[in-house]
KELUM-413044 format. One record per atom (N, C-alpha, C): residue in three letters; x, y, z; atom name. Coordinates in nm, 4 decimals. Layout:
! KELUM-413044
<nuse><res>ALA</res><px>X</px><py>Y</py><pz>Z</pz><atom>CA</atom></nuse>
...
! end
This chain:
! KELUM-413044
<nuse><res>MET</res><px>-0.5922</px><py>0.7084</py><pz>-0.7815</pz><atom>N</atom></nuse>
<nuse><res>MET</res><px>-0.5901</px><py>0.5772</py><pz>-0.8675</pz><atom>CA</atom></nuse>
<nuse><res>MET</res><px>-0.4661</px><py>0.5020</py><pz>-0.8167</pz><atom>C</atom></nuse>
<nuse><res>VAL</res><px>-0.4776</px><py>0.3788</py><pz>-0.7949</pz><atom>N</atom></nuse>
<nuse><res>VAL</res><px>-0.3688</px><py>0.2903</py><pz>-0.7685</pz><atom>CA</atom></nuse>
<nuse><res>VAL</res><px>-0.2788</px><py>0.2498</py><pz>-0.8651</pz><atom>C</atom></nuse>
<nuse><res>ASN</res><px>-0.1590</px><py>0.1953</py><pz>-0.8474</pz><atom>N</atom></nuse>
<nuse><res>ASN</res><px>-0.0820</px><py>0.1493</py><pz>-0.9576</pz><atom>CA</atom></nuse>
<nuse><res>ASN</res><px>-0.1570</px><py>0.0669</py><pz>-1.0338</pz><atom>C</atom></nuse>
<nuse><res>TYR</res><px>-0.2241</px><py>-0.0446</py><pz>-1.0286</pz><atom>N</atom></nuse>
<nuse><res>TYR</res><px>-0.2790</px><py>-0.1380</py><pz>-1.0849</pz><atom>CA</atom></nuse>
<nuse><res>TYR</res><px>-0.3525</px><py>-0.0390</py><pz>-1.2089</pz><atom>C</atom></nuse>
<nuse><res>ASP</res><px>-0.4327</px><py>0.0429</py><pz>-1.1559</pz><atom>N</atom></nuse>
<nuse><res>ASP</res><px>-0.5108</px><py>0.1141</py><pz>-1.2594</pz><atom>CA</atom></nuse>
<nuse><res>ASP</res><px>-0.4500</px><py>0.2006</py><pz>-1.3538</pz><atom>C</atom></nuse>
<nuse><res>ILE</res><px>-0.3486</px><py>0.2550</py><pz>-1.2840</pz><atom>N</atom></nuse>
<nuse><res>ILE</res><px>-0.2237</px><py>0.3263</py><pz>-1.3822</pz><atom>CA</atom></nuse>
<nuse><res>ILE</res><px>-0.1779</px><py>0.2496</py><pz>-1.5009</pz><atom>C</atom></nuse>
<nuse><res>ILE</res><px>-0.1022</px><py>0.1329</py><pz>-1.4648</pz><atom>N</atom></nuse>
<nuse><res>ILE</res><px>-0.0598</px><py>0.0466</py><pz>-1.5466</pz><atom>CA</atom></nuse>
<nuse><res>ILE</res><px>-0.1523</px><py>-0.0263</py><pz>-1.6500</pz><atom>C</atom></nuse>
<nuse><res>LYS</res><px>-0.2819</px><py>-0.0401</py><pz>-1.6023</pz><atom>N</atom></nuse>
<nuse><res>LYS</res><px>-0.3987</px><py>-0.0870</py><pz>-1.6856</pz><atom>CA</atom></nuse>
<nuse><res>LYS</res><px>-0.4296</px><py>-0.0036</py><pz>-1.7877</pz><atom>C</atom></nuse>
<nuse><res>GLN</res><px>-0.4428</px><py>0.1345</py><pz>-1.7590</pz><atom>N</atom></nuse>
<nuse><res>GLN</res><px>-0.4715</px><py>0.2380</py><pz>-1.8748</pz><atom>CA</atom></nuse>
<nuse><res>GLN</res><px>-0.3526</px><py>0.2767</py><pz>-1.9364</pz><atom>C</atom></nuse>
<nuse><res>ALA</res><px>-0.2280</px><py>0.2770</py><pz>-1.9017</pz><atom>N</atom></nuse>
<nuse><res>ALA</res><px>-0.1222</px><py>0.2795</py><pz>-1.9796</pz><atom>CA</atom></nuse>
<nuse><res>ALA</res><px>-0.1099</px><py>0.1780</py><pz>-2.0820</pz><atom>C</atom></nuse>
<nuse><res>ILE</res><px>-0.1390</px><py>0.0349</py><pz>-2.0399</pz><atom>N</atom></nuse>
<nuse><res>ILE</res><px>-0.1289</px><py>-0.0654</py><pz>-2.1773</pz><atom>CA</atom></nuse>
<nuse><res>ILE</res><px>-0.2369</px><py>-0.0385</py><pz>-2.2573</pz><atom>C</atom></nuse>
<nuse><res>LEU</res><px>-0.3756</px><py>-0.0093</py><pz>-2.1934</pz><atom>N</atom></nuse>
<nuse><res>LEU</res><px>-0.4942</px><py>0.0060</py><pz>-2.2792</pz><atom>CA</atom></nuse>
<nuse><res>LEU</res><px>-0.4883</px><py>0.1322</py><pz>-2.3812</pz><atom>C</atom></nuse>
<nuse><res>ASN</res><px>-0.3975</px><py>0.2388</py><pz>-2.3395</pz><atom>N</atom></nuse>
<nuse><res>ASN</res><px>-0.3761</px><py>0.3606</py><pz>-2.4367</pz><atom>CA</atom></nuse>
<nuse><res>ASN</res><px>-0.2387</px><py>0.3573</py><pz>-2.4905</pz><atom>C</atom></nuse>
<nuse><res>ASN</res><px>-0.1856</px><py>0.2403</py><pz>-2.4725</pz><atom>N</atom></nuse>
<nuse><res>ASN</res><px>-0.0583</px><py>0.2312</py><pz>-2.5546</pz><atom>CA</atom></nuse>
<nuse><res>ASN</res><px>0.0505</px><py>0.3466</py><pz>-2.4768</pz><atom>C</atom></nuse>
<nuse><res>LYS</res><px>0.0571</px><py>0.3701</py><pz>-2.3851</pz><atom>N</atom></nuse>
<nuse><res>LYS</res><px>0.1318</px><py>0.4716</py><pz>-2.3275</pz><atom>CA</atom></nuse>
<nuse><res>LYS</res><px>0.2510</px><py>0.4070</py><pz>-2.2189</pz><atom>C</atom></nuse>
<nuse><res>SER</res><px>0.3591</px><py>0.4833</py><pz>-2.2108</pz><atom>N</atom></nuse>
<nuse><res>SER</res><px>0.4632</px><py>0.4321</py><pz>-2.1175</pz><atom>CA</atom></nuse>
<nuse><res>SER</res><px>0.4409</px><py>0.4994</py><pz>-1.9801</pz><atom>C</atom></nuse>
<nuse><res>VAL</res><px>0.5159</px><py>0.4619</py><pz>-1.8913</pz><atom>N</atom></nuse>
<nuse><res>VAL</res><px>0.5317</px><py>0.5033</py><pz>-1.7436</pz><atom>CA</atom></nuse>
<nuse><res>VAL</res><px>0.6470</px><py>0.5299</py><pz>-1.6889</pz><atom>C</atom></nuse>
<nuse><res>THR</res><px>0.6662</px><py>0.6194</py><pz>-1.6063</pz><atom>N</atom></nuse>
<nuse><res>THR</res><px>0.8000</px><py>0.6312</py><pz>-1.5250</pz><atom>CA</atom></nuse>
<nuse><res>THR</res><px>0.7714</px><py>0.6278</py><pz>-1.3883</pz><atom>C</atom></nuse>
<nuse><res>PHE</res><px>0.8625</px><py>0.5762</py><pz>-1.3163</pz><atom>N</atom></nuse>
<nuse><res>PHE</res><px>0.8347</px><py>0.5555</py><pz>-1.1959</pz><atom>CA</atom></nuse>
<nuse><res>PHE</res><px>0.9842</px><py>0.5309</py><pz>-1.1230</pz><atom>C</atom></nuse>
<nuse><res>THR</res><px>0.9981</px><py>0.5351</py><pz>-0.9915</pz><atom>N</atom></nuse>
<nuse><res>THR</res><px>1.1020</px><py>0.5077</py><pz>-0.9147</pz><atom>CA</atom></nuse>
<nuse><res>THR</res><px>1.0996</px><py>0.3672</py><pz>-0.8590</pz><atom>C</atom></nuse>
<nuse><res>TYR</res><px>1.2145</px><py>0.2957</py><pz>-0.8995</pz><atom>N</atom></nuse>
<nuse><res>TYR</res><px>1.2418</px><py>0.1510</py><pz>-0.8115</pz><atom>CA</atom></nuse>
<nuse><res>TYR</res><px>1.3456</px><py>0.1500</py><pz>-0.7674</pz><atom>C</atom></nuse>
<nuse><res>LYS</res><px>1.3859</px><py>0.1100</py><pz>-0.6386</pz><atom>N</atom></nuse>
<nuse><res>LYS</res><px>1.5137</px><py>0.0882</py><pz>-0.5806</pz><atom>CA</atom></nuse>
<nuse><res>LYS</res><px>1.6051</px><py>0.2140</py><pz>-0.6056</pz><atom>C</atom></nuse>
<nuse><res>ASN</res><px>1.5234</px><py>0.3400</py><pz>-0.5927</pz><atom>N</atom></nuse>
<nuse><res>ASN</res><px>1.5918</px><py>0.4636</py><pz>-0.5964</pz><atom>CA</atom></nuse>
<nuse><res>ASN</res><px>1.6631</px><py>0.4945</py><pz>-0.7276</pz><atom>C</atom></nuse>
<nuse><res>LYS</res><px>1.5904</px><py>0.4233</py><pz>-0.8375</pz><atom>N</atom></nuse>
<nuse><res>LYS</res><px>1.6258</px><py>0.4502</py><pz>-0.9714</pz><atom>CA</atom></nuse>
<nuse><res>LYS</res><px>1.5050</px><py>0.5013</py><pz>-1.0544</pz><atom>C</atom></nuse>
<nuse><res>ILE</res><px>1.5306</px><py>0.5864</py><pz>-1.1465</pz><atom>N</atom></nuse>
<nuse><res>ILE</res><px>1.4218</px><py>0.6260</py><pz>-1.2242</pz><atom>CA</atom></nuse>
<nuse><res>ILE</res><px>1.4063</px><py>0.5405</py><pz>-1.3385</pz><atom>C</atom></nuse>
<nuse><res>ARG</res><px>1.2872</px><py>0.4896</py><pz>-1.3831</pz><atom>N</atom></nuse>
<nuse><res>ARG</res><px>1.2765</px><py>0.3736</py><pz>-1.4862</pz><atom>CA</atom></nuse>
<nuse><res>ARG</res><px>1.1726</px><py>0.4376</py><pz>-1.5832</pz><atom>C</atom></nuse>
<nuse><res>LEU</res><px>1.2054</px><py>0.4129</py><pz>-1.7192</pz><atom>N</atom></nuse>
<nuse><res>LEU</res><px>1.0973</px><py>0.4436</py><pz>-1.8117</pz><atom>CA</atom></nuse>
<nuse><res>LEU</res><px>1.0965</px><py>0.3158</py><pz>-1.8713</pz><atom>C</atom></nuse>
<nuse><res>MET</res><px>0.9349</px><py>0.2926</py><pz>-1.8558</pz><atom>N</atom></nuse>
<nuse><res>MET</res><px>0.8977</px><py>0.1778</py><pz>-1.8976</pz><atom>CA</atom></nuse>
<nuse><res>MET</res><px>0.7614</px><py>0.1539</py><pz>-1.9977</pz><atom>C</atom></nuse>
<nuse><res>SER</res><px>0.7765</px><py>0.0637</py><pz>-2.0644</pz><atom>N</atom></nuse>
<nuse><res>SER</res><px>0.6407</px><py>0.0394</py><pz>-2.1436</pz><atom>CA</atom></nuse>
<nuse><res>SER</res><px>0.5783</px><py>-0.0864</py><pz>-2.0933</pz><atom>C</atom></nuse>
<nuse><res>PRO</res><px>0.4735</px><py>-0.0710</py><pz>-2.0318</pz><atom>N</atom></nuse>
<nuse><res>PRO</res><px>0.4021</px><py>-0.2031</py><pz>-1.9942</pz><atom>CA</atom></nuse>
<nuse><res>PRO</res><px>0.3340</px><py>-0.2860</py><pz>-2.1002</pz><atom>C</atom></nuse>
<nuse><res>HIS</res><px>0.3330</px><py>-0.4016</py><pz>-2.0745</pz><atom>N</atom></nuse>
<nuse><res>HIS</res><px>0.2686</px><py>-0.4851</py><pz>-2.1965</pz><atom>CA</atom></nuse>
<nuse><res>HIS</res><px>0.1564</px><py>-0.5758</py><pz>-2.1600</pz><atom>C</atom></nuse>
<nuse><res>VAL</res><px>0.1961</px><py>-0.6565</py><pz>-2.0413</pz><atom>N</atom></nuse>
<nuse><res>VAL</res><px>0.1087</px><py>-0.7584</py><pz>-1.9823</pz><atom>CA</atom></nuse>
<nuse><res>VAL</res><px>0.0685</px><py>-0.7462</py><pz>-1.8394</pz><atom>C</atom></nuse>
<nuse><res>LEU</res><px>-0.0586</px><py>-0.7515</py><pz>-1.8075</pz><atom>N</atom></nuse>
<nuse><res>LEU</res><px>-0.0671</px><py>-0.7389</py><pz>-1.6440</pz><atom>CA</atom></nuse>
<nuse><res>LEU</res><px>-0.1500</px><py>-0.8586</py><pz>-1.6301</pz><atom>C</atom></nuse>
<nuse><res>GLY</res><px>-0.1198</px><py>-0.9405</py><pz>-1.5277</pz><atom>N</atom></nuse>
<nuse><res>GLY</res><px>-0.1684</px><py>-1.0329</py><pz>-1.4729</pz><atom>CA</atom></nuse>
<nuse><res>GLY</res><px>-0.1395</px><py>-1.0800</py><pz>-1.3334</pz><atom>C</atom></nuse>
<nuse><res>LYS</res><px>-0.2111</px><py>-1.1969</py><pz>-1.2882</pz><atom>N</atom></nuse>
<nuse><res>LYS</res><px>-0.1734</px><py>-1.2393</py><pz>-1.1387</pz><atom>CA</atom></nuse>
<nuse><res>LYS</res><px>-0.1045</px><py>-1.3735</py><pz>-1.1516</pz><atom>C</atom></nuse>
<nuse><res>LYS</res><px>-0.0151</px><py>-1.3640</py><pz>-1.0515</pz><atom>N</atom></nuse>
<nuse><res>LYS</res><px>0.0563</px><py>-1.4863</py><pz>-1.0403</pz><atom>CA</atom></nuse>
<nuse><res>LYS</res><px>0.0893</px><py>-1.5095</py><pz>-0.8644</pz><atom>C</atom></nuse>
<nuse><res>ASN</res><px>0.0343</px><py>-1.6174</py><pz>-0.8244</pz><atom>N</atom></nuse>
<nuse><res>ASN</res><px>0.0278</px><py>-1.6165</py><pz>-0.6680</pz><atom>CA</atom></nuse>
<nuse><res>ASN</res><px>-0.0275</px><py>-1.5525</py><pz>-0.5964</pz><atom>C</atom></nuse>
<nuse><res>ASP</res><px>-0.1582</px><py>-1.4869</py><pz>-0.6687</pz><atom>N</atom></nuse>
<nuse><res>ASP</res><px>-0.2502</px><py>-1.3927</py><pz>-0.5828</pz><atom>CA</atom></nuse>
<nuse><res>ASP</res><px>-0.1684</px><py>-1.2469</py><pz>-0.5949</pz><atom>C</atom></nuse>
<nuse><res>LYS</res><px>-0.0595</px><py>-1.2349</py><pz>-0.6664</pz><atom>N</atom></nuse>
<nuse><res>LYS</res><px>-0.0126</px><py>-1.0984</py><pz>-0.6556</pz><atom>CA</atom></nuse>
<nuse><res>LYS</res><px>-0.0094</px><py>-1.0559</py><pz>-0.8253</pz><atom>C</atom></nuse>
<nuse><res>TYR</res><px>-0.0492</px><py>-0.9213</py><pz>-0.8253</pz><atom>N</atom></nuse>
<nuse><res>TYR</res><px>-0.0331</px><py>-0.8723</py><pz>-0.9499</pz><atom>CA</atom></nuse>
<nuse><res>TYR</res><px>0.1102</px><py>-0.8498</py><pz>-1.0107</pz><atom>C</atom></nuse>
<nuse><res>GLN</res><px>0.1376</px><py>-0.8710</py><pz>-1.1361</pz><atom>N</atom></nuse>
<nuse><res>GLN</res><px>0.2498</px><py>-0.8727</py><pz>-1.1937</pz><atom>CA</atom></nuse>
<nuse><res>GLN</res><px>0.2544</px><py>-0.8059</py><pz>-1.3376</pz><atom>C</atom></nuse>
<nuse><res>THR</res><px>0.3419</px><py>-0.7381</py><pz>-1.3582</pz><atom>N</atom></nuse>
<nuse><res>THR</res><px>0.3498</px><py>-0.6899</py><pz>-1.5209</pz><atom>CA</atom></nuse>
<nuse><res>THR</res><px>0.4465</px><py>-0.7095</py><pz>-1.5840</pz><atom>C</atom></nuse>
<nuse><res>LEU</res><px>0.4589</px><py>-0.7272</py><pz>-1.7100</pz><atom>N</atom></nuse>
<nuse><res>LEU</res><px>0.5866</px><py>-0.7398</py><pz>-1.8009</pz><atom>CA</atom></nuse>
<nuse><res>LEU</res><px>0.5965</px><py>-0.6163</py><pz>-1.8685</pz><atom>C</atom></nuse>
<nuse><res>PHE</res><px>0.7407</px><py>-0.5673</py><pz>-1.8294</pz><atom>N</atom></nuse>
<nuse><res>PHE</res><px>0.7473</px><py>-0.4315</py><pz>-1.8790</pz><atom>CA</atom></nuse>
<nuse><res>PHE</res><px>0.8764</px><py>-0.4326</py><pz>-1.9894</pz><atom>C</atom></nuse>
<nuse><res>PHE</res><px>0.8767</px><py>-0.3343</py><pz>-2.0653</pz><atom>N</atom></nuse>
<nuse><res>PHE</res><px>1.0153</px><py>-0.3133</py><pz>-2.1542</pz><atom>CA</atom></nuse>
<nuse><res>PHE</res><px>1.0853</px><py>-0.1926</py><pz>-2.0876</pz><atom>C</atom></nuse>
<nuse><res>GLN</res><px>1.1939</px><py>-0.2011</py><pz>-2.0195</pz><atom>N</atom></nuse>
<nuse><res>GLN</res><px>1.2645</px><py>-0.0761</py><pz>-1.9899</pz><atom>CA</atom></nuse>
<nuse><res>GLN</res><px>1.3514</px><py>-0.0160</py><pz>-2.1221</pz><atom>C</atom></nuse>
<nuse><res>TYR</res><px>1.2996</px><py>0.1068</py><pz>-2.1627</pz><atom>N</atom></nuse>
<nuse><res>TYR</res><px>1.3705</px><py>0.1823</py><pz>-2.2424</pz><atom>CA</atom></nuse>
<nuse><res>TYR</res><px>1.4533</px><py>0.2731</py><pz>-2.2220</pz><atom>C</atom></nuse>
<nuse><res>GLY</res><px>1.4683</px><py>0.3221</py><pz>-2.0802</pz><atom>N</atom></nuse>
<nuse><res>GLY</res><px>1.5453</px><py>0.4232</py><pz>-2.0474</pz><atom>CA</atom></nuse>
<nuse><res>GLY</res><px>1.5312</px><py>0.4455</py><pz>-1.9129</pz><atom>C</atom></nuse>
<nuse><res>GLY</res><px>1.6146</px><py>0.5513</py><pz>-1.8472</pz><atom>N</atom></nuse>
<nuse><res>GLY</res><px>1.6352</px><py>0.5567</py><pz>-1.7199</pz><atom>CA</atom></nuse>
<nuse><res>GLY</res><px>1.7473</px><py>0.4783</py><pz>-1.6718</pz><atom>C</atom></nuse>
<nuse><res>GLU</res><px>1.7460</px><py>0.4423</py><pz>-1.5296</pz><atom>N</atom></nuse>
<nuse><res>GLU</res><px>1.8440</px><py>0.3712</py><pz>-1.4890</pz><atom>CA</atom></nuse>
<nuse><res>GLU</res><px>1.8288</px><py>0.2412</py><pz>-1.4279</pz><atom>C</atom></nuse>
<nuse><res>SER</res><px>1.9127</px><py>0.1478</py><pz>-1.3949</pz><atom>N</atom></nuse>
<nuse><res>SER</res><px>1.8966</px><py>0.0335</py><pz>-1.3436</pz><atom>CA</atom></nuse>
<nuse><res>SER</res><px>2.0214</px><py>-0.0234</py><pz>-1.2567</pz><atom>C</atom></nuse>
<nuse><res>ASN</res><px>1.9993</px><py>-0.0885</py><pz>-1.1574</pz><atom>N</atom></nuse>
<nuse><res>ASN</res><px>2.1184</px><py>-0.1122</py><pz>-1.0800</pz><atom>CA</atom></nuse>
<nuse><res>ASN</res><px>2.2270</px><py>-0.2140</py><pz>-1.1434</pz><atom>C</atom></nuse>
<nuse><res>SER</res><px>2.1574</px><py>-0.2955</py><pz>-1.2644</pz><atom>N</atom></nuse>
<nuse><res>SER</res><px>2.2537</px><py>-0.3780</py><pz>-1.3202</pz><atom>CA</atom></nuse>
<nuse><res>SER</res><px>2.3059</px><py>-0.2864</py><pz>-1.4589</pz><atom>C</atom></nuse>
<nuse><res>GLY</res><px>2.2470</px><py>-0.1735</py><pz>-1.4922</pz><atom>N</atom></nuse>
<nuse><res>GLY</res><px>2.2668</px><py>-0.1207</py><pz>-1.6001</pz><atom>CA</atom></nuse>
<nuse><res>GLY</res><px>2.1763</px><py>-0.1679</py><pz>-1.7336</pz><atom>C</atom></nuse>
<nuse><res>LEU</res><px>2.1476</px><py>-0.0757</py><pz>-1.8264</pz><atom>N</atom></nuse>
<nuse><res>LEU</res><px>2.0728</px><py>-0.1156</py><pz>-1.9445</pz><atom>CA</atom></nuse>
<nuse><res>LEU</res><px>2.1600</px><py>-0.1714</py><pz>-2.0388</pz><atom>C</atom></nuse>
<nuse><res>SER</res><px>2.1131</px><py>-0.2843</py><pz>-2.0954</pz><atom>N</atom></nuse>
<nuse><res>SER</res><px>2.1909</px><py>-0.3478</py><pz>-2.2164</pz><atom>CA</atom></nuse>
<nuse><res>SER</res><px>2.1677</px><py>-0.2482</py><pz>-2.3248</pz><atom>C</atom></nuse>
<nuse><res>THR</res><px>2.2917</px><py>-0.2797</py><pz>-2.3991</pz><atom>N</atom></nuse>
<nuse><res>THR</res><px>2.2976</px><py>-0.2297</py><pz>-2.5462</pz><atom>CA</atom></nuse>
<nuse><res>THR</res><px>2.1900</px><py>-0.3016</py><pz>-2.6267</pz><atom>C</atom></nuse>
<nuse><res>ASP</res><px>2.1807</px><py>-0.4071</py><pz>-2.5939</pz><atom>N</atom></nuse>
<nuse><res>ASP</res><px>2.0831</px><py>-0.5332</py><pz>-2.6697</pz><atom>CA</atom></nuse>
<nuse><res>ASP</res><px>1.9674</px><py>-0.5066</py><pz>-2.6101</pz><atom>C</atom></nuse>
<nuse><res>ARG</res><px>1.8701</px><py>-0.4214</py><pz>-2.6737</pz><atom>N</atom></nuse>
<nuse><res>ARG</res><px>1.7274</px><py>-0.3951</py><pz>-2.6373</pz><atom>CA</atom></nuse>
<nuse><res>ARG</res><px>1.6281</px><py>-0.5178</py><pz>-2.6191</pz><atom>C</atom></nuse>
<nuse><res>ASN</res><px>1.6803</px><py>-0.6314</py><pz>-2.6390</pz><atom>N</atom></nuse>
<nuse><res>ASN</res><px>1.5966</px><py>-0.7774</py><pz>-2.6153</pz><atom>CA</atom></nuse>
<nuse><res>ASN</res><px>1.6207</px><py>-0.7874</py><pz>-2.4857</pz><atom>C</atom></nuse>
<nuse><res>GLU</res><px>1.7312</px><py>-0.7545</py><pz>-2.4162</pz><atom>N</atom></nuse>
<nuse><res>GLU</res><px>1.7617</px><py>-0.7904</py><pz>-2.2918</pz><atom>CA</atom></nuse>
<nuse><res>GLU</res><px>1.6974</px><py>-0.7168</py><pz>-2.1884</pz><atom>C</atom></nuse>
<nuse><res>ASN</res><px>1.6296</px><py>-0.5896</py><pz>-2.2139</pz><atom>N</atom></nuse>
<nuse><res>ASN</res><px>1.5618</px><py>-0.5024</py><pz>-2.1114</pz><atom>CA</atom></nuse>
<nuse><res>ASN</res><px>1.4160</px><py>-0.5554</py><pz>-2.0802</pz><atom>C</atom></nuse>
<nuse><res>TRP</res><px>1.3765</px><py>-0.6592</py><pz>-2.1075</pz><atom>N</atom></nuse>
<nuse><res>TRP</res><px>1.2436</px><py>-0.7103</py><pz>-2.0766</pz><atom>CA</atom></nuse>
<nuse><res>TRP</res><px>1.2457</px><py>-0.7539</py><pz>-1.9066</pz><atom>C</atom></nuse>
! end
């Protein structure tokens, strides 16, 4: 199963995903999957894990 299919199934089943990005563990909820300039993109809400810039205490900033 490719990443697109995993993210699509997570959205359809209202599930979160965990992955590594730039050597940081990310806990994310995917919300929208689409295409821009022929590349797939996803809008995620990061609710846990790590970030190079750190997670904000204002949850509205973690999109």
